[in-house]
N, C-alpha and C positions, 0 to 999 in steps of 0.2 A: 718613599714618596715617589710618585710618578708625575711628570709634568701634565698639567691639565690641557687637553687638546683645545678646548674652547678659548682659553687664555691666549694660546699661540695664534689661533686664527682670528681672534677679535682685536689683538694688539695691532696698532698701525706699524707693521714691520716694513723696513725698506725692501725694495726689489733686490733680488739676488738669485744665484744659481742653487745654493745649498743652504737649507735650514737645519740646524742641529740643536740638540738640547743636552743639558747636563744638570743632574740633580745633586744637591749637596745638603748636608746637615752640619752646619758650622759649629753650633754650640747651643746649650740650654733649650733644646727642643726646636730650635729654628729650623725650618725646612725651606730650601731655596731651589728654584728652577731657573736656570739661565738659558736663554734662547739666543743663538748666534746665527747671523746671516753671513755666509761666505767667510766664516772664521772670526768675525767681529761680534762681540756681545751687543745685542740690540734691545733685549728686554729681560728683566729680572722680576720674578714673583717670589716674595717671601711670606711665610707664615711665622709670626713671632709671638711668643708668650711673654707677657709683661706683668708687672706688679698690679695688684688689684686696683690701686688708685690711678693707674695710667689712663690717659685718654688719647684720642687720635692726634691731638696737637703735640703732646709730649713724644709720642712715637714718631711722628713726622720729623720733629727736630733732631731726634737721635738716629733715625734710619734713612733719611732722604738727603739728597744733595742740595735741593733748593727750598725745602720746607714749604709744601703746597699751601696756598693762602685761600683759595676758593673753597666754599662749602656748599653742599647741597642744601635745599630749603629746609630739610629736617635735621641738618647738622650732623648726620651720621657719617658722612664721607668728606674728607679733605682732598683736594686735587689741584693740579696745575696742568699745563699742557703736556708734561712729561712724566708726572708721578702722582700717586694717590695712596691714601691710607684709609682703612676702615676697621672698625671693631666688629668682630663676629659676635652677635648676641646669643646668649643661651648655649654657649659651647661648653661641653663637659668632657674632661679628659682626666683620667686617674693619675696620669704622670705629671699633671700641672694643676693640682687642686687650688681653687680660689685665684687662678690667674686667667685674665681674659686673653683671647686670641685676637691678633690683629693681622690684616693682610696689608702688604706694602707692594705696590706694583710700580716699576720704574722703566722708562724708555731711555736707552743709552744711544740709540741710533741718531745720527745727525739729521737735522732738518725734518724731524718727525713730530713736532709739537702739535697737539690736537686736543684741546680741552674737552670737546664734546665726545670724542672717541674714548678718552681716558675715563671720563665720568660714566659713560655707558659700560665700559669694561668693568670698573670696580663695583657698580651696582649689580650687574649680572653675576659676577664672581662671588660677591658677598651673599646674594640671595641663594645661590646654589649651595654655598657652605652652610648656611643656616638651616637648610632643609635636611641635612644629615643628622642622624641620631647622635653621632659623635663627630665633632669637628676634626678630630685627629684621623679617624678612619675614613677612607674613601673620598676625601676632598679632591685629591688629584687623581684623575683617571686618564687612561689612554683610550 
C-alpha cells in the first residue's frame, strides 16, 4: 500500500516544516496510512475489511475515537469534524470474499476540526475507490 497523495493534500493538516507518511498493514487485510507533521501524527487513513453484515455505524463504533454522528443525505457516509467512515460499494477482492471494504479517515492534529472538509474528503476518497476494478489494487497511489 502506498499513501494516496490526494488524501494528504485534501486533509486539513496543521502547518509545519515536515510532512512524512508511514504505511502499515496491522492485521486482517487492514491497510493504514499515517501522515505526520513535524513528527506528530496528524491524519490516519484506514481501509478495513469487515463482516458482510457490517454497516458504517458499526465500523465507526469499533474504529473511531468519537463515533461520528453526522450522515450525508444519502446515508452513505458518517462523519464528524475529525473523522469519517464510508463503505466502498461493489469492491471485489479474492483475499476477502463476501466482506465489504470500509474507509476510516481520522484527524489527530489539535484544533483541526472541520466537518465540511472531512465530508468532502471522504466523498472524494470513496468515489475514487469505487472507480477501481479491484478496491484492493491501486487505491493508494503516489
